[in-house]
All heavy atoms as a GROMACS GRO file, in nm:
protein
  582
    1LEU      N    1  -5.410  -0.183   3.031
    1LEU     CA    2  -5.318  -0.291   2.998
    1LEU      C    3  -5.269  -0.276   2.854
    1LEU      O    4  -5.150  -0.292   2.827
    1LEU     CB    5  -5.385  -0.426   3.021
    1LEU     CG    6  -5.300  -0.550   3.004
    1LEU    CD1    7  -5.177  -0.547   3.093
    1LEU    CD2    8  -5.382  -0.674   3.032
    2ALA      N    9  -5.359  -0.244   2.764
    2ALA     CA   10  -5.319  -0.226   2.624
    2ALA      C   11  -5.218  -0.112   2.611
    2ALA      O   12  -5.121  -0.123   2.534
    2ALA     CB   13  -5.442  -0.200   2.538
    3ASN      N   14  -5.238  -0.005   2.686
    3ASN     CA   15  -5.143   0.107   2.682
    3ASN      C   16  -5.004   0.066   2.730
    3ASN      O   17  -4.904   0.117   2.680
    3ASN     CB   18  -5.194   0.225   2.766
    3ASN     CG   19  -5.298   0.306   2.693
    3ASN    OD1   20  -5.302   0.306   2.570
    3ASN    ND2   21  -5.382   0.374   2.768
    4CYS      N   22  -4.998  -0.024   2.823
    4CYS     CA   23  -4.869  -0.073   2.872
    4CYS      C   24  -4.792  -0.136   2.757
    4CYS      O   25  -4.673  -0.108   2.737
    4CYS     CB   26  -4.892  -0.174   2.984
    4CYS     SG   27  -4.742  -0.252   3.043
    5TYR      N   28  -4.858  -0.220   2.680
    5TYR     CA   29  -4.792  -0.285   2.566
    5TYR      C   30  -4.756  -0.183   2.458
    5TYR      O   31  -4.644  -0.182   2.407
    5TYR     CB   32  -4.881  -0.394   2.507
    5TYR     CG   33  -4.891  -0.515   2.596
    5TYR    CD1   34  -5.002  -0.537   2.677
    5TYR    CD2   35  -4.787  -0.608   2.601
    5TYR    CE1   36  -5.010  -0.647   2.760
    5TYR    CE2   37  -4.794  -0.719   2.684
    5TYR     CZ   38  -4.906  -0.738   2.762
    5TYR     OH   39  -4.912  -0.848   2.844
    6ARG      N   40  -4.850  -0.096   2.423
    6ARG     CA   41  -4.822   0.005   2.319
    6ARG      C   42  -4.706   0.095   2.359
    6ARG      O   43  -4.615   0.121   2.279
    6ARG     CB   44  -4.948   0.089   2.292
    6ARG     CG   45  -5.049   0.020   2.202
    6ARG     CD   46  -5.157   0.118   2.157
    6ARG     NE   47  -5.242   0.161   2.267
    6ARG     CZ   48  -5.353   0.100   2.305
    6ARG    NH1   49  -5.396  -0.008   2.241
    6ARG    NH2   50  -5.424   0.147   2.406
    7ASN      N   51  -4.709   0.145   2.482
    7ASN     CA   52  -4.603   0.236   2.527
    7ASN      C   53  -4.467   0.165   2.532
    7ASN      O   54  -4.365   0.223   2.495
    7ASN     CB   55  -4.638   0.295   2.663
    7ASN     CG   56  -4.755   0.389   2.657
    7ASN    OD1   57  -4.787   0.444   2.553
    7ASN    ND2   58  -4.822   0.407   2.770
    8SER      N   59  -4.466   0.042   2.577
    8SER     CA   60  -4.340  -0.034   2.582
    8SER      C   61  -4.285  -0.057   2.442
    8SER      O   62  -4.164  -0.044   2.419
    8SER     CB   63  -4.362  -0.167   2.653
    8SER     OG   64  -4.399  -0.147   2.787
    9LEU      N   65  -4.371  -0.093   2.349
    9LEU     CA   66  -4.328  -0.116   2.212
    9LEU      C   67  -4.280   0.012   2.145
    9LEU      O   68  -4.182   0.012   2.071
    9LEU     CB   69  -4.440  -0.181   2.131
    9LEU     CG   70  -4.469  -0.326   2.167
    9LEU    CD1   71  -4.604  -0.369   2.112
    9LEU    CD2   72  -4.358  -0.417   2.115
   10THR      N   73  -4.348   0.121   2.173
   10THR     CA   74  -4.307   0.250   2.117
   10THR      C   75  -4.169   0.288   2.169
   10THR      O   76  -4.082   0.328   2.091
   10THR     CB   77  -4.410   0.359   2.151
   10THR    OG1   78  -4.536   0.324   2.090
   10THR    CG2   79  -4.367   0.495   2.100
   11LEU      N   80  -4.148   0.276   2.298
   11LEU     CA   81  -4.016   0.307   2.356
   11LEU      C   82  -3.908   0.214   2.300
   11LEU      O   83  -3.797   0.258   2.268
   11LEU     CB   84  -4.020   0.294   2.509
   11LEU     CG   85  -4.085   0.411   2.583
   11LEU    CD1   86  -4.105   0.375   2.730
   11LEU    CD2   87  -3.998   0.535   2.571
   12ALA      N   88  -3.940   0.088   2.289
   12ALA     CA   89  -3.844  -0.007   2.234
   12ALA      C   90  -3.805   0.033   2.092
   12ALA      O   91  -3.687   0.034   2.056
   12ALA     CB   92  -3.902  -0.148   2.235
   13SER      N   93  -3.903   0.068   2.012
   13SER     CA   94  -3.877   0.108   1.874
   13SER      C   95  -3.795   0.237   1.867
   13SER      O   96  -3.703   0.248   1.786
   13SER     CB   97  -4.010   0.125   1.799
   13SER     OG   98  -3.987   0.149   1.662
   14GLU      N   99  -3.827   0.332   1.953
   14GLU     CA  100  -3.754   0.458   1.956
   14GLU      C  101  -3.606   0.437   1.991
   14GLU      O  102  -3.520   0.515   1.951
   14GLU     CB  103  -3.817   0.555   2.057
   14GLU     CG  104  -3.949   0.611   2.011
   14GLU     CD  105  -4.020   0.694   2.118
   14GLU    OE1  106  -3.970   0.702   2.233
   14GLU    OE2  107  -4.128   0.747   2.086
   15HIS      N  108  -3.577   0.329   2.062
   15HIS     CA  109  -3.439   0.300   2.103
   15HIS      C  110  -3.374   0.192   2.016
   15HIS      O  111  -3.266   0.142   2.050
   15HIS     CB  112  -3.436   0.261   2.251
   15HIS     CG  113  -3.468   0.376   2.342
   15HIS    ND1  114  -3.374   0.470   2.379
   15HIS    CD2  115  -3.584   0.414   2.399
   15HIS    CE1  116  -3.431   0.560   2.456
   15HIS    NE2  117  -3.559   0.529   2.470
   16GLY      N  118  -3.440   0.158   1.907
   16GLY     CA  119  -3.382   0.063   1.813
   16GLY      C  120  -3.380  -0.082   1.858
   16GLY      O  121  -3.305  -0.163   1.804
   17VAL      N  122  -3.463  -0.116   1.954
   17VAL     CA  123  -3.469  -0.252   2.004
   17VAL      C  124  -3.528  -0.344   1.896
   17VAL      O  125  -3.627  -0.310   1.834
   17VAL     CB  126  -3.554  -0.258   2.134
   17VAL    CG1  127  -3.581  -0.400   2.177
   17VAL    CG2  128  -3.488  -0.177   2.243
   18LYS      N  129  -3.464  -0.459   1.875
   18LYS     CA  130  -3.510  -0.554   1.773
   18LYS      C  131  -3.605  -0.659   1.830
   18LYS      O  132  -3.690  -0.711   1.759
   18LYS     CB  133  -3.390  -0.626   1.710
   18LYS     CG  134  -3.296  -0.534   1.638
   18LYS     CD  135  -3.349  -0.499   1.503
   18LYS     CE  136  -3.245  -0.416   1.427
   18LYS     NZ  137  -3.304  -0.340   1.323
   19SER      N  138  -3.588  -0.693   1.958
   19SER     CA  139  -3.676  -0.793   2.019
   19SER      C  140  -3.709  -0.751   2.161
   19SER      O  141  -3.632  -0.680   2.226
   19SER     CB  142  -3.611  -0.931   2.018
   19SER     OG  143  -3.499  -0.935   2.101
   20ILE      N  144  -3.824  -0.797   2.207
   20ILE     CA  145  -3.870  -0.763   2.341
   20ILE      C  146  -3.950  -0.880   2.396
   20ILE      O  147  -4.012  -0.955   2.319
   20ILE     CB  148  -3.954  -0.633   2.339
   20ILE    CG1  149  -3.984  -0.582   2.480
   20ILE    CG2  150  -4.081  -0.650   2.257
   20ILE    CD1  151  -4.042  -0.440   2.483
   21ALA      N  152  -3.946  -0.898   2.526
   21ALA     CA  153  -4.022  -1.004   2.591
   21ALA      C  154  -4.113  -0.941   2.696
   21ALA      O  155  -4.074  -0.848   2.766
   21ALA     CB  156  -3.928  -1.104   2.657
   22PHE      N  157  -4.234  -0.993   2.701
   22PHE     CA  158  -4.332  -0.947   2.799
   22PHE      C  159  -4.375  -1.062   2.887
   22PHE      O  160  -4.410  -1.169   2.836
   22PHE     CB  161  -4.458  -0.892   2.730
   22PHE     CG  162  -4.438  -0.763   2.657
   22PHE    CD1  163  -4.441  -0.760   2.518
   22PHE    CD2  164  -4.420  -0.645   2.725
   22PHE    CE1  165  -4.425  -0.641   2.449
   22PHE    CE2  166  -4.403  -0.524   2.657
   22PHE     CZ  167  -4.406  -0.523   2.518
   23PRO      N  168  -4.378  -1.041   3.019
   23PRO     CA  169  -4.440  -1.142   3.106
   23PRO      C  170  -4.591  -1.131   3.092
   23PRO      O  171  -4.640  -1.040   3.026
   23PRO     CB  172  -4.395  -1.099   3.246
   23PRO     CG  173  -4.382  -0.950   3.234
   23PRO     CD  174  -4.333  -0.925   3.093
   24SER      N  175  -4.660  -1.220   3.150
   24SER     CA  176  -4.807  -1.213   3.147
   24SER      C  177  -4.850  -1.105   3.246
   24SER      O  178  -4.883  -1.132   3.361
   24SER     CB  179  -4.867  -1.349   3.183
   24SER     OG  180  -5.006  -1.347   3.163
   25ILE      N  181  -4.845  -0.982   3.200
   25ILE     CA  182  -4.865  -0.864   3.283
   25ILE      C  183  -5.002  -0.865   3.352
   25ILE      O  184  -5.103  -0.893   3.290
   25ILE     CB  185  -4.849  -0.735   3.199
   25ILE    CG1  186  -4.707  -0.727   3.142
   25ILE    CG2  187  -4.881  -0.610   3.280
   25ILE    CD1  188  -4.686  -0.618   3.039
   26SER      N  189  -5.002  -0.836   3.480
   26SER     CA  190  -5.120  -0.820   3.567
   26SER      C  191  -5.187  -0.949   3.609
   26SER      O  192  -5.286  -0.946   3.682
   26SER     CB  193  -5.224  -0.728   3.502
   26SER     OG  194  -5.174  -0.598   3.491
   27THR      N  195  -5.137  -1.065   3.566
   27THR     CA  196  -5.206  -1.190   3.601
   27THR      C  197  -5.159  -1.251   3.732
   27THR      O  198  -5.216  -1.348   3.778
   27THR     CB  199  -5.189  -1.294   3.489
   27THR    OG1  200  -5.050  -1.325   3.473
   27THR    CG2  201  -5.245  -1.244   3.358
   28GLY      N  202  -5.056  -1.195   3.790
   28GLY     CA  203  -5.004  -1.249   3.916
   28GLY      C  204  -5.080  -1.193   4.034
   28GLY      O  205  -5.199  -1.218   4.053
   29VAL      N  206  -5.014  -1.112   4.112
   29VAL     CA  207  -5.071  -1.057   4.234
   29VAL      C  208  -5.193  -0.968   4.205
   29VAL      O  209  -5.283  -0.955   4.288
   29VAL     CB  210  -4.964  -0.981   4.316
   29VAL    CG1  211  -4.924  -0.852   4.249
   29VAL    CG2  212  -5.010  -0.956   4.458
   30TYR      N  213  -5.199  -0.909   4.086
   30TYR     CA  214  -5.313  -0.823   4.051
   30TYR      C  215  -5.437  -0.904   4.015
   30TYR      O  216  -5.547  -0.851   4.011
   30TYR     CB  217  -5.276  -0.725   3.939
   30TYR     CG  218  -5.177  -0.622   3.984
   30TYR    CD1  219  -5.044  -0.630   3.947
   30TYR    CD2  220  -5.214  -0.518   4.068
   30TYR    CE1  221  -4.952  -0.538   3.991
   30TYR    CE2  222  -5.123  -0.424   4.113
   30TYR     CZ  223  -4.992  -0.435   4.073
   30TYR     OH  224  -4.901  -0.343   4.117
   31GLY      N  225  -5.420  -1.030   3.984
   31GLY     CA  226  -5.532  -1.120   3.965
   31GLY      C  227  -5.614  -1.101   3.838
   31GLY      O  228  -5.726  -1.150   3.829
   32TYR      N  229  -5.559  -1.033   3.739
   32TYR     CA  230  -5.632  -1.015   3.613
   32TYR      C  231  -5.642  -1.152   3.546
   32TYR      O  232  -5.544  -1.227   3.541
   32TYR     CB  233  -5.554  -0.918   3.524
   32TYR     CG  234  -5.635  -0.854   3.414
   32TYR    CD1  235  -5.709  -0.740   3.436
   32TYR    CD2  236  -5.636  -0.909   3.286
   32TYR    CE1  237  -5.781  -0.680   3.334
   32TYR    CE2  238  -5.708  -0.851   3.184
   32TYR     CZ  239  -5.781  -0.736   3.209
   32TYR     OH  240  -5.853  -0.678   3.108
   33PRO      N  241  -5.758  -1.189   3.496
   33PRO     CA  242  -5.776  -1.323   3.436
   33PRO      C  243  -5.679  -1.348   3.319
   33PRO      O  244  -5.665  -1.264   3.231
   33PRO     CB  245  -5.920  -1.322   3.388
   33PRO     CG  246  -5.988  -1.214   3.466
   33PRO     CD  247  -5.882  -1.111   3.493
   34SER      N  248  -5.616  -1.464   3.318
   34SER     CA  249  -5.517  -1.498   3.217
   34SER      C  250  -5.570  -1.486   3.075
   34SER      O  251  -5.503  -1.434   2.987
   34SER     CB  252  -5.465  -1.640   3.238
   34SER     OG  253  -5.395  -1.650   3.359
   35GLY      N  254  -5.690  -1.536   3.052
   35GLY     CA  255  -5.748  -1.532   2.918
   35GLY      C  256  -5.769  -1.390   2.867
   35GLY      O  257  -5.737  -1.360   2.751
   36LYS      N  258  -5.819  -1.305   2.953
   36LYS     CA  259  -5.842  -1.165   2.913
   36LYS      C  260  -5.710  -1.092   2.893
   36LYS      O  261  -5.694  -1.016   2.798
   36LYS     CB  262  -5.926  -1.093   3.018
   36LYS     CG  263  -6.070  -1.137   3.021
   36LYS     CD  264  -6.149  -1.059   3.124
   36LYS     CE  265  -6.294  -1.104   3.125
   36LYS     NZ  266  -6.374  -1.028   3.222
   37ALA      N  267  -5.614  -1.116   2.981
   37ALA     CA  268  -5.483  -1.052   2.968
   37ALA      C  269  -5.414  -1.096   2.840
   37ALA      O  270  -5.355  -1.014   2.769
   37ALA     CB  271  -5.397  -1.085   3.089
   38ALA      N  272  -5.422  -1.224   2.808
   38ALA     CA  273  -5.360  -1.276   2.686
   38ALA      C  274  -5.425  -1.214   2.562
   38ALA      O  275  -5.355  -1.177   2.467
   38ALA     CB  276  -5.371  -1.427   2.682
   39LYS      N  277  -5.556  -1.201   2.565
   39LYS     CA  278  -5.626  -1.143   2.450
   39LYS      C  279  -5.583  -0.998   2.428
   39LYS      O  280  -5.557  -0.955   2.316
   39LYS     CB  281  -5.777  -1.152   2.467
   39LYS     CG  282  -5.852  -1.105   2.346
   39LYS     CD  283  -6.000  -1.132   2.357
   39LYS     CE  284  -6.068  -1.088   2.228
   39LYS     NZ  285  -6.210  -1.117   2.229
   40VAL      N  286  -5.576  -0.921   2.536
   40VAL     CA  287  -5.531  -0.782   2.526
   40VAL      C  288  -5.388  -0.777   2.473
   40VAL      O  289  -5.356  -0.700   2.382
   40VAL     CB  290  -5.540  -0.710   2.663
   40VAL    CG1  291  -5.470  -0.576   2.658
   40VAL    CG2  292  -5.685  -0.693   2.704
   41ALA      N  293  -5.302  -0.862   2.527
   41ALA     CA  294  -5.160  -0.862   2.486
   41ALA      C  295  -5.145  -0.898   2.339
   41ALA      O  296  -5.081  -0.825   2.263
   41ALA     CB  297  -5.082  -0.961   2.573
   42VAL      N  298  -5.202  -1.007   2.298
   42VAL     CA  299  -5.186  -1.055   2.160
   42VAL      C  300  -5.250  -0.958   2.062
   42VAL      O  301  -5.190  -0.925   1.959
   42VAL     CB  302  -5.242  -1.198   2.145
   42VAL    CG1  303  -5.246  -1.240   1.999
   42VAL    CG2  304  -5.159  -1.296   2.228
   43THR      N  305  -5.369  -0.910   2.092
   43THR     CA  306  -5.438  -0.817   2.002
   43THR      C  307  -5.359  -0.687   1.988
   43THR      O  308  -5.338  -0.638   1.877
   43THR     CB  309  -5.580  -0.787   2.054
   43THR    OG1  310  -5.652  -0.910   2.064
   43THR    CG2  311  -5.653  -0.691   1.966
   44THR      N  312  -5.316  -0.632   2.100
   44THR     CA  313  -5.243  -0.505   2.098
   44THR      C  314  -5.110  -0.517   2.026
   44THR      O  315  -5.075  -0.434   1.942
   44THR     CB  316  -5.222  -0.453   2.242
   44THR    OG1  317  -5.348  -0.444   2.307
   44THR    CG2  318  -5.153  -0.318   2.242
   45VAL      N  319  -5.034  -0.621   2.057
   45VAL     CA  320  -4.903  -0.639   1.996
   45VAL      C  321  -4.917  -0.668   1.846
   45VAL      O  322  -4.843  -0.611   1.766
   45VAL     CB  323  -4.824  -0.751   2.068
   45VAL    CG1  324  -4.700  -0.792   1.989
   45VAL    CG2  325  -4.786  -0.706   2.209
   46THR      N  326  -5.010  -0.751   1.809
   46THR     CA  327  -5.032  -0.782   1.668
   46THR      C  328  -5.066  -0.656   1.588
   46THR      O  329  -5.009  -0.632   1.481
   46THR     CB  330  -5.144  -0.886   1.652
   46THR    OG1  331  -5.106  -1.006   1.722
   46THR    CG2  332  -5.169  -0.919   1.506
   47LYS      N  333  -5.154  -0.576   1.643
   47LYS     CA  334  -5.192  -0.451   1.575
   47LYS      C  335  -5.072  -0.356   1.566
   47LYS      O  336  -5.047  -0.296   1.461
   47LYS     CB  337  -5.307  -0.384   1.648
   47LYS     CG  338  -5.360  -0.261   1.580
   47LYS     CD  339  -5.482  -0.204   1.651
   47LYS     CE  340  -5.531  -0.079   1.581
   47LYS     NZ  341  -5.647  -0.021   1.647
   48TRP      N  342  -4.996  -0.344   1.673
   48TRP     CA  343  -4.881  -0.254   1.675
   48TRP      C  344  -4.776  -0.298   1.573
   48TRP      O  345  -4.714  -0.215   1.506
   48TRP     CB  346  -4.821  -0.248   1.815
   48TRP     CG  347  -4.724  -0.136   1.832
   48TRP    CD1  348  -4.749  -0.011   1.875
   48TRP    CD2  349  -4.584  -0.140   1.805
   48TRP    NE1  350  -4.635   0.064   1.876
   48TRP    CE2  351  -4.532  -0.013   1.832
   48TRP    CE3  352  -4.498  -0.238   1.758
   48TRP    CZ2  353  -4.398   0.018   1.817
   48TRP    CZ3  354  -4.364  -0.207   1.743
   48TRP    CH2  355  -4.315  -0.080   1.773
   49LEU      N  356  -4.753  -0.428   1.560
   49LEU     CA  357  -4.650  -0.479   1.470
   49LEU      C  358  -4.686  -0.461   1.321
   49LEU      O  359  -4.600  -0.478   1.236
   49LEU     CB  360  -4.623  -0.627   1.499
   49LEU     CG  361  -4.546  -0.655   1.628
   49LEU    CD1  362  -4.541  -0.805   1.653
   49LEU    CD2  363  -4.406  -0.596   1.623
   50GLN      N  364  -4.808  -0.425   1.292
   50GLN     CA  365  -4.848  -0.401   1.153
   50GLN      C  366  -4.786  -0.273   1.098
   50GLN      O  367  -4.781  -0.254   0.978
   50GLN     CB  368  -5.000  -0.396   1.141
   50GLN     CG  369  -5.065  -0.529   1.164
   50GLN     CD  370  -5.216  -0.523   1.168
   50GLN    OE1  371  -5.276  -0.416   1.161
   50GLN    NE2  372  -5.278  -0.638   1.179
   51ASN      N  373  -4.737  -0.186   1.186
   51ASN     CA  374  -4.672  -0.062   1.145
   51ASN      C  375  -4.521  -0.083   1.145
   51ASN      O  376  -4.469  -0.154   1.231
   51ASN     CB  377  -4.710   0.052   1.239
   51ASN     CG  378  -4.859   0.078   1.238
   51ASN    OD1  379  -4.918   0.090   1.132
   51ASN    ND2  380  -4.919   0.085   1.354
   52PRO      N  381  -4.452  -0.018   1.053
   52PRO     CA  382  -4.306  -0.035   1.049
   52PRO      C  383  -4.239   0.017   1.176
   52PRO      O  384  -4.281   0.116   1.233
   52PRO     CB  385  -4.263   0.049   0.929
   52PRO     CG  386  -4.385   0.098   0.863
   52PRO     CD  387  -4.502   0.071   0.951
   53GLY      N  388  -4.137  -0.053   1.218
   53GLY     CA  389  -4.060  -0.013   1.336
   53GLY      C  390  -3.943  -0.106   1.351
   53GLY      O  391  -3.926  -0.201   1.274
   54SER      N  392  -3.862  -0.083   1.452
   54SER     CA  393  -3.742  -0.165   1.469
   54SER      C  394  -3.772  -0.302   1.532
   54SER      O  395  -3.696  -0.396   1.514
   54SER     CB  396  -3.640  -0.091   1.555
   54SER     OG  397  -3.686  -0.080   1.689
   55VAL      N  398  -3.881  -0.312   1.607
   55VAL     CA  399  -3.912  -0.437   1.677
   55VAL      C  400  -3.954  -0.544   1.576
   55VAL      O  401  -4.047  -0.526   1.499
   55VAL     CB  402  -4.023  -0.416   1.782
   55VAL    CG1  403  -4.056  -0.547   1.851
   55VAL    CG2  404  -3.981  -0.312   1.885
   56GLU      N  405  -3.880  -0.654   1.578
   56GLU     CA  406  -3.905  -0.764   1.485
   56GLU      C  407  -3.957  -0.889   1.555
   56GLU      O  408  -4.017  -0.975   1.492
   56GLU     CB  409  -3.776  -0.800   1.411
   56GLU     CG  410  -3.721  -0.685   1.328
   56GLU     CD  411  -3.583  -0.714   1.273
   56GLU    OE1  412  -3.526  -0.822   1.301
   56GLU    OE2  413  -3.530  -0.627   1.201
   57LEU      N  414  -3.931  -0.900   1.685
   57LEU     CA  415  -3.967  -1.021   1.759
   57LEU      C  416  -4.025  -0.983   1.894
   57LEU      O  417  -3.964  -0.905   1.968
   57LEU     CB  418  -3.843  -1.109   1.779
   57LEU     CG  419  -3.861  -1.233   1.867
   57LEU    CD1  420  -3.954  -1.333   1.801
   57LEU    CD2  421  -3.725  -1.296   1.895
   58VAL      N  422  -4.141  -1.038   1.924
   58VAL     CA  423  -4.203  -1.018   2.055
   58VAL      C  424  -4.226  -1.156   2.115
   58VAL      O  425  -4.286  -1.244   2.052
   58VAL     CB  426  -4.337  -0.942   2.045
   58VAL    CG1  427  -4.403  -0.932   2.182
   58VAL    CG2  428  -4.315  -0.803   1.986
   59ARG      N  429  -4.178  -1.176   2.235
   59ARG     CA  430  -4.199  -1.302   2.307
   59ARG      C  431  -4.292  -1.276   2.424
   59ARG      O  432  -4.279  -1.176   2.494
   59ARG     CB  433  -4.068  -1.358   2.360
   59ARG     CG  434  -3.972  -1.400   2.252
   59ARG     CD  435  -3.848  -1.462   2.316
   59ARG     NE  436  -3.744  -1.480   2.218
   59ARG     CZ  437  -3.726  -1.590   2.146
   59ARG    NH1  438  -3.808  -1.691   2.163
   59ARG    NH2  439  -3.628  -1.598   2.059
   60PHE      N  440  -4.384  -1.370   2.445
   60PHE     CA  441  -4.470  -1.367   2.562
   60PHE      C  442  -4.419  -1.473   2.657
   60PHE      O  443  -4.409  -1.591   2.621
   60PHE     CB  444  -4.616  -1.394   2.524
   60PHE     CG  445  -4.675  -1.289   2.435
   60PHE    CD1  446  -4.705  -1.315   2.302
   60PHE    CD2  447  -4.701  -1.162   2.484
   60PHE    CE1  448  -4.759  -1.218   2.220
   60PHE    CE2  449  -4.756  -1.063   2.402
   60PHE     CZ  450  -4.784  -1.092   2.270
   61VAL      N  451  -4.384  -1.432   2.778
   61VAL     CA  452  -4.327  -1.523   2.877
   61VAL      C  453  -4.437  -1.565   2.974
   61VAL      O  454  -4.500  -1.480   3.037
   61VAL     CB  455  -4.211  -1.454   2.954
   61VAL    CG1  456  -4.150  -1.549   3.056
   61VAL    CG2  457  -4.106  -1.404   2.856
   62CYS      N  458  -4.458  -1.694   2.983
   62CYS     CA  459  -4.565  -1.748   3.068
   62CYS      C  460  -4.504  -1.822   3.186
   62CYS      O  461  -4.414  -1.904   3.168
   62CYS     CB  462  -4.652  -1.843   2.986
   62CYS     SG  463  -4.725  -1.764   2.841
   63PHE      N  464  -4.554  -1.793   3.305
   63PHE     CA  465  -4.496  -1.850   3.426
   63PHE      C  466  -4.573  -1.968   3.483
   63PHE      O  467  -4.531  -2.027   3.581
   63PHE     CB  468  -4.484  -1.740   3.533
   63PHE     CG  469  -4.392  -1.628   3.491
   63PHE    CD1  470  -4.443  -1.507   3.451
   63PHE    CD2  471  -4.255  -1.648   3.487
   63PHE    CE1  472  -4.358  -1.405   3.411
   63PHE    CE2  473  -4.170  -1.547   3.446
   63PHE     CZ  474  -4.222  -1.425   3.408
   64ASN      N  475  -4.686  -2.001   3.422
   64ASN     CA  476  -4.759  -2.118   3.468
   64ASN      C  477  -4.843  -2.174   3.352
   64ASN      O  478  -4.855  -2.112   3.246
   64ASN     CB  479  -4.846  -2.088   3.590
   64ASN     CG  480  -4.951  -1.982   3.564
   64ASN    OD1  481  -5.017  -1.981   3.460
   64ASN    ND2  482  -4.968  -1.891   3.659
   65ASP      N  483  -4.899  -2.290   3.370
   65ASP     CA  484  -4.975  -2.356   3.264
   65ASP      C  485  -5.099  -2.278   3.222
   65ASP      O  486  -5.134  -2.276   3.105
   65ASP     CB  487  -5.016  -2.497   3.307
   65ASP     CG  488  -4.897  -2.592   3.317
   65ASP    OD1  489  -4.792  -2.562   3.256
   65ASP    OD2  490  -4.909  -2.695   3.386
   66GLY      N  491  -5.162  -2.211   3.317
   66GLY     CA  492  -5.282  -2.133   3.286
   66GLY      C  493  -5.251  -2.019   3.190
   66GLY      O  494  -5.324  -1.996   3.093
   67ASN      N  495  -5.142  -1.948   3.216
   67ASN     CA  496  -5.100  -1.841   3.125
   67ASN      C  497  -5.060  -1.898   2.990
   67ASN      O  498  -5.098  -1.844   2.886
   67ASN     CB  499  -4.983  -1.762   3.185
   67ASN     CG  500  -5.024  -1.672   3.298
   67ASN    OD1  501  -5.140  -1.634   3.309
   67ASN    ND2  502  -4.931  -1.639   3.383
   68TYR      N  503  -4.983  -2.004   2.991
   68TYR     CA  504  -4.940  -2.066   2.866
   68TYR      C  505  -5.060  -2.108   2.782
   68TYR      O  506  -5.065  -2.080   2.661
   68TYR     CB  507  -4.849  -2.186   2.893
   68TYR     CG  508  -4.807  -2.255   2.767
   68TYR    CD1  509  -4.703  -2.205   2.690
   68TYR    CD2  510  -4.872  -2.370   2.724
   68TYR    CE1  511  -4.664  -2.268   2.573
   68TYR    CE2  512  -4.834  -2.434   2.608
   68TYR     CZ  513  -4.731  -2.382   2.532
   68TYR     OH  514  -4.695  -2.444   2.416
   69ASP      N  515  -5.155  -2.173   2.842
   69ASP     CA  516  -5.274  -2.219   2.770
   69ASP      C  517  -5.352  -2.102   2.709
   69ASP      O  518  -5.401  -2.111   2.596
   69ASP     CB  519  -5.366  -2.300   2.862
   69ASP     CG  520  -5.304  -2.434   2.904
   69ASP    OD1  521  -5.209  -2.480   2.836
   69ASP    OD2  522  -5.351  -2.490   3.004
   70ALA      N  523  -5.362  -1.994   2.784
   70ALA     CA  524  -5.436  -1.876   2.735
   70ALA      C  525  -5.368  -1.818   2.611
   70ALA      O  526  -5.434  -1.785   2.511
   70ALA     CB  527  -5.445  -1.770   2.845
   71TYR      N  528  -5.236  -1.805   2.614
   71TYR     CA  529  -5.162  -1.752   2.499
   71TYR      C  530  -5.163  -1.852   2.383
   71TYR      O  531  -5.176  -1.814   2.267
   71TYR     CB  532  -5.018  -1.717   2.537
   71TYR     CG  533  -5.007  -1.584   2.606
   71TYR    CD1  534  -5.020  -1.573   2.743
   71TYR    CD2  535  -4.986  -1.468   2.533
   71TYR    CE1  536  -5.011  -1.450   2.807
   71TYR    CE2  537  -4.977  -1.344   2.595
   71TYR     CZ  538  -4.990  -1.337   2.731
   71TYR     OH  539  -4.982  -1.215   2.794
   72GLN      N  540  -5.149  -1.979   2.414
   72GLN     CA  541  -5.145  -2.082   2.311
   72GLN      C  542  -5.273  -2.083   2.230
   72GLN      O  543  -5.270  -2.100   2.109
   72GLN     CB  544  -5.122  -2.220   2.376
   72GLN     CG  545  -5.096  -2.331   2.279
   72GLN     CD  546  -4.964  -2.316   2.206
   72GLN    OE1  547  -4.876  -2.242   2.245
   72GLN    NE2  548  -4.951  -2.388   2.097
   73LYS      N  549  -5.385  -2.061   2.295
   73LYS     CA  550  -5.514  -2.058   2.224
   73LYS      C  551  -5.520  -1.942   2.123
   73LYS      O  552  -5.582  -1.952   2.018
   73LYS     CB  553  -5.629  -2.044   2.323
   73LYS     CG  554  -5.657  -2.170   2.401
   73LYS     CD  555  -5.768  -2.149   2.501
   73LYS     CE  556  -5.784  -2.272   2.588
   73LYS     NZ  557  -5.879  -2.252   2.697
   74LEU      N  558  -5.454  -1.833   2.156
   74LEU     CA  559  -5.457  -1.715   2.069
   74LEU      C  560  -5.346  -1.714   1.963
   74LEU      O  561  -5.367  -1.669   1.852
   74LEU     CB  562  -5.445  -1.587   2.154
   74LEU     CG  563  -5.563  -1.562   2.246
   74LEU    CD1  564  -5.526  -1.458   2.350
   74LEU    CD2  565  -5.683  -1.518   2.167
   75VAL      N  566  -5.230  -1.761   2.000
   75VAL     CA  567  -5.115  -1.754   1.911
   75VAL      C  568  -5.095  -1.885   1.836
   75VAL      O  569  -5.051  -1.885   1.722
   75VAL     CB  570  -4.987  -1.718   1.991
   75VAL    CG1  571  -4.866  -1.716   1.902
   75VAL    CG2  572  -5.004  -1.583   2.060
   76GLY      N  573  -5.124  -1.996   1.898
   76GLY     CA  574  -5.098  -2.126   1.837
   76GLY      C  575  -4.952  -2.162   1.847
   76GLY      O  576  -4.876  -2.102   1.920
   77SER      N  577  -4.914  -2.262   1.775
   77SER     CA  578  -4.775  -2.307   1.781
   77SER      C  579  -4.696  -2.233   1.677
   77SER      O  580  -4.583  -2.231   1.666
   77SER     CB  581  -4.767  -2.457   1.759
   77SER     OG  582  -4.824  -2.491   1.634
   0.00000   0.00000   0.00000
């Protein structure tokens, strides 16, 4: 899951993308727990953004309250 975020961000940066949005990857039909998926997403993206690149804005898109709550605990308002 972490590689999915890293690879997507790397490709976005290589193509000059300024912003990118990610759904709560793997938490739907794949059944990956929302809390664990959010932790992987936030940790990976935060670490990746510490290096210079074109990506300036990353949005996490949540499709239900469980996903939103998991991200909110990690990111805050």
